[in-house]
N, C-alpha and C positions, 0 to 999 in steps of 0.2 A: 146149618144153614148154607143152603146155596147162595152162592155169590154171581150175580152176573155184573159185568163192567161194559161199559160204551166209551171209548175215548175218541172225541172229536178231533180230526189232524188237519191241519192246513199249512204245507211246506215245512214239516217236522223231521226231515230226513235225518239232519242232524242229532238228532235228539232221541226220537221214538225208539229208537232201538235199546236206548238205555233203559228206557221206561218199560219197555216188553220184557226185558229180560230181567229187571227187578222184579216183575209180577210173576213171571215164569219160576224164579226162584223162591217165591213165599212159601213160609212153613205150611200154610193153609193156602190151597190153591184155588183159584176161582172154577166155578163151574161152567162159565161161557164169558169171553173175552170180546168185543167187537169194535173195531178200529173203523171210524168213518173218514175216509179220504174225501174231504170236501172241496175238490177242487184244486187239488195241488199243481204246481207247475214244474216241481221237484222229483225225487225218487222215494217219495213217501211210501207210495203203494209197493214198490218194489221191496223196498226194507220189511213192509208188514207181510208180503207175500212169502217170504222168506221164512220168518218166523211162524207163520201159520203151516208152512210143511212141518217143522220141528214139533209143535204144539198144537195137538188136533182140538183143544178148547179156544184156540184164537181164528178169527174170522176177520176177513176184509170187506169192507160194503164201501161204494163208491157214490159219491153224491155230487151233483152238477149243482152250482150255485153261483152266486154273483159273486165276483172276485172283489169287490167293494167292502171296505172295513165296515162292519156294522155291529159295533158293540152290543153284546147280548142277543141279540136275533139270530145272528148267522151261527153261533154255536150250539144254541139251543136247537135250532131246526136240524144240523147236522147229529145232534144228540139222539133226537126222536127218530132219524133215518137209521140209526143202529138199533135203538130200543126197539122198534116193530118186528125186527130180526129176532128176537129174542123169543123163546117160548116163554110160557106164563108159570112155570113152576120155579122161580127163582124166591128166595126168601129178602135177600137185601138187593138192591141196584145202586150202583155206584156209577158216576159221571167223572171221569178222571181226564186231565190234561195229558198232552203228549210230550211234556218237556220235565218228566220228575223221575227222580229214582227212590224208590219205597224201600224203605228198612224191611229186612226179610220177614218180620214178625208184624207186619202192620196189619195186614187182613186178619190174622189170628187175634190180635188185640181187638180190632174193630168189633169182630163176633162176639167176643168175650163181654163187651159193653152190652150189646144188644141182649147177650143171654142172662147177663146180672140185672138189666133192669127193662121190664115188661113195658116201661113207657116209653125208653129212648127210640125217639123217632127217626134223629137223624144223628151219625156219630162221624168224627174226623180227628185228623190229627192238625199239624202245623208246617207250613212252609220253613226252609232255611235257603238262605242265599250265602253265595261263596265272596269272602272279601279277604284279600292278603292269604291266600290259601288256609283260610278257617270257613269252615260252614255257621253262620250266625242266624237266630231268627231273623224271620222278613216281617219286621214290625208294622203291618200296614193295617192290619184290624186289631178289633179288641179279643180277648181270651176267650170270649162266649159265642165267638163267629167261627163258622167254617168256610173255609175259601172256596171259590167256587171251583177251584182245581182239584179239590179233594171230598166232594159229595158224598156221603153213605147213606141210603135211606132205607128204612124198614118198608117192606111191601106195603103194608096197612096203610103208612103214614104216606107213601108216596102217591097212595090213590086218593088220599083224602083231601090233601092239598090242591090236588087237581094238577092240570098240567104246567109245566115250569113256563113261566112267563119268556117268552120270545121277545125281551127286551133287556137294557141295561138294568141292574137290579133286581134279576133273578135270584140271584144268589143271597139276597137278603128277604126277600118276599117268601122265599120258601121257609126260612126260618120262621118267619112272623107268622105266616099260614100254619105252619106244624103247631107252634105255640097256641095259636088259636084255636087247635082243636084240640088242645090238652097234653101234647107229646113233650118229651123234654128233648132239647139239642145237648149232646155231650159232647165235649173237646177234651181230647188226652195230650196234656203237654208235656209227654214222655215218648209223642211219636212225632218224629221230625222227618219231613220228606224233603230232600234234595232237589231245588226248583233251579233247573238249568237255564232257564231263561226268565230272568225277574221282572213282574209285572211293571214296574216303575220303569225300566228301560222303554216299554212302548206308550207312556203316556203323552197324550197330547190334547190340542184344544178342543177338540171334537169329542171325544171321550168325556173330558171336564163337564162339558155342556150335557152329553147323553147323562151322567151322573146327576146332574142337578135336576133333570128332567124328571129321572128316577125317583126323586125324593118326592117330586111334586105329585108323581103317579101311585106313589105307596100312600099318599093323603097322611103325608108328615105335617101340613100346614108350614107358615111361613117361620115363626119362630124355631121350631124343630129343625127345619130345613137349614137356617143360619147355624146353628149349633152343630149339625152332622157337618155342614160344609167346612166349617172352622177346623173340627176334630180332624177330617179327613185330609185337609191340605196341610195341618200340622205332621201328620203322621207321614206324609209323603214329601214334607219339608219343602213345600212348595207354595209359595204365597202367590202366585199367579192363579193355581188351580182355585184357590177359593172364588176368585172373581169367575173363574169358568164354571164353577158349580152353581153359584146365585144367579149369572145369566140364564143358564139353562132352566134354573127353577121356574125364573120370571117370565121367560119366554113360553115355558109350557102351559104356565099358570093363564098367560093372555091369550093363548091360543087354545086354551082349555082341551088340553090333550086328553084322552080316556085314561081313567083309573084303572091299576092293577088290580087294586082289590075292592071289595063293596064297602057300601058306608060302615056296616056293621064292624066287618074286619079292619077298617079305617080308624075306628074308635077304641077297636083294643090295641091296634098297634099305637096309637098315640099315648094312650094310658100306658103301655107297656113302657115304650121309651121314657116317658117323664118318670115313672116311677126308677127306672136305672139310674135316670140323671139325679135323682134325690138321693138313691144309695151311696152314690159318689161322695156326696158331699154330707152325709148324716155322720 
């Protein structure tokens, strides 16, 4: 299987060298790796260019975008800048973050899952964070969810779900739509990637409101959105986050923000979410 990887990067000079080296050292090498320097003001491009001289499968692409922090949309727009540089002969497309260290067998094990299950549409491991010189699981999501930092899609699945949504919640929408089309989302709890800059460090009110807006735009409905907000705030151990989420949800509802999924897809999503909740209490 040919693997193509796109890494959006904004001011990642302190981390991206470690990310690229860990991907260069994989037991199964990627066919193509494109890094999109998304208007960095540090020397991210210089670091990537040094690696592209050493490894012929690596390529730097520069993207000029707003410096405004726009959760979801900025990273997806940068991803597509790199995606359109790829040839169409890949079997697996990955969207990775620029602050990760991958174990040497990561790509090999991901491909094994795709080969073992023809219905595997998305596959991923998990992130770990450093606490007191130990790397421990970054428990911000459930075991059935692949973090946006670690997305790997089978080509046919990627095409079926349509373009990734340039909005907060894109990394939930893709999995829900994959399942809507009959694909399986597979996580491997033996694969842990070192996350050098944990997400929790970047949380602030604006992102929380955007997350609440995403619940509305995914057609969760009010009750499911309240449950999801409470669960996510508990995982982040931040009670104020719950207020930010529900504020974002009701603001989006009052403004009638456009949905990210169709009515039929929304019905499927709500049914799936309620079924998962019932399983936990069964």
